[in-house]
C-alpha positions in Angstrom: 86.3 144.3 -85.1 86.9 147.9 -84.1 84.9 149.8 -81.5 84.3 153.3 -82.9 83.9 156.0 -80.2 82.6 158.7 -82.5 79.0 158.5 -81.3 78.8 160.1 -77.9 76.4 159.5 -75.0 76.3 161.4 -71.7 77.2 159.5 -68.6 76.9 160.8 -65.1 79.9 160.0 -62.9 81.0 161.2 -59.4 84.7 161.7 -58.5 86.3 162.7 -55.2 87.3 166.3 -54.8 90.9 165.3 -54.9 90.5 163.7 -58.3 88.6 166.7 -59.7 91.3 169.0 -58.4 94.0 166.9 -60.1 92.1 166.9 -63.4 91.5 170.6 -63.1 95.2 171.2 -62.6 96.0 169.3 -65.8 93.4 171.3 -67.7 94.7 174.6 -66.2 98.2 173.7 -67.4 96.9 173.2 -70.9 97.5 169.5 -71.1 93.8 168.9 -71.8 91.2 171.3 -73.2 88.5 170.2 -70.6 87.6 167.7 -67.9 85.6 165.8 -70.4 88.6 165.5 -72.8 90.8 164.2 -70.0 88.2 161.6 -68.9 87.6 160.5 -72.5 91.4 160.1 -73.0 91.8 158.2 -69.7 88.9 155.8 -70.4 90.1 155.2 -74.0 93.6 154.4 -72.8 92.4 152.1 -70.1 90.1 150.3 -72.6 92.9 149.9 -75.1 95.1 148.4 -72.4 92.4 146.0 -71.1 91.4 144.9 -74.6 95.0 144.3 -75.6 95.7 142.4 -72.4 92.6 140.2 -72.7 92.8 139.8 -76.5 96.2 138.2 -76.1 94.6 135.4 -74.0 91.3 135.0 -75.7 91.4 136.8 -79.1 87.7 137.7 -78.7 87.6 141.4 -77.8 87.6 144.2 -80.3 90.2 146.9 -80.8 89.5 150.5 -79.8 89.9 153.1 -82.5 92.2 156.1 -81.9 89.7 158.3 -83.8 88.9 161.5 -82.0 85.5 161.6 -80.3 
């Protein structure tokens, strides 16, 4: 089973000022088009790692699609 991330929902989240500054610096350097794009990428990558790590042990978690959001 593949988890498709194409349907979007809004989630409110708070970050420390230092984290926001770091994200803003990456956006300003052109590495990401926006804060949202950075956060989506970070969450997607963490989910992929967690799912892969846990799937090796249990074979019960779905894969995450690399499709753009």
